[in-house]
N, C-alpha and C positions, 0 to 999 in steps of 0.2 A: 101136470103135477099129480103124483100118485096119492090116493086117499090115505088117511092115517091108518096105521095098522098093517100096511103092506111093506114089502121089502124096500120100496122106494123111499119110505119116510124114515128109515133107520139112519141116524147120523152117527158117525164115528165119535167116540168120546176120547178126547186127547189123553194119552198116557195109558190107554187100555187097548188090549188086543181083542179082536172079535172072536178069536178061537182060544178057549181057556187052556188048551194043551200047549199053546205057545208060551204060557206063563208058568209052566212046570219047570222047577229048578231045584237043586239040592240046597238044603238048609246050611247056612254058613257055620253053624255050630255043630250039629249032629250029623249032617250029611244026608239025612233022609229027603227023598224027593217030595215036594209039596206043590200044590197049585194055589196061586194067590189071586186075589181080586185086584191087587195092585201091582203095577209094573216094577216098582222099586222095592218090593218086599224082599227081605234078606233071610228071615227066619221063619220056621214052620209054625211056631207057637210063641205065646207070651213067655212061657218058661225058658225057651231057648234064647229069646231076646234078652231076658233078665240075666240069665247065666252068662251070656256073652258080655253084657255090661259089667257084671261083677268081675269077670276075668280081665277086662280092660283096666278096671280100677285096681285090682290086685297087682297086675303087671306094673302099673305106674307107681304104686306104693313100693313094690320091691326094688324097682329101679332107683327110687329116691333113697331108700334105706342103704342100698349098695353104695351110692355116691357119698352119703354121709359117713358110712363106715370107712371108705377109702380116705376121706378128708380127715376124719378124727384119728384114724390109725397113724397117719403120717404125723399129725400134731403130737400124738402121745409118744411116738418114737423119738421125735425131736426133743420133747421135754425130758424124757428118760435119759437121753444122751447128755443133755445139758446138766441135769442133776448129777449124773454119775461123774462127769468130768469136773464140774465146779466143786462138788462137795466130797470128792474122794479123799480118803485119809492120807 
């Protein structure tokens, strides 16, 4: 067995590459290449991570508003038609 501090004593850490260049990838938000200490890192900074989260939230809210708008537009059209046919002079 090799003494401590020699190459023989280095153990691989699960989820980490021995070569940092293997962990260089583009940021999912801004596209800038970055090197991460974590294998699963997706963003180059906390700012990009937070902006991506805000974007996901915004997209979900806009989708919900669009669905509500379609639902209520149809209901309003039905009511308008009913009122004009029922109460026409």
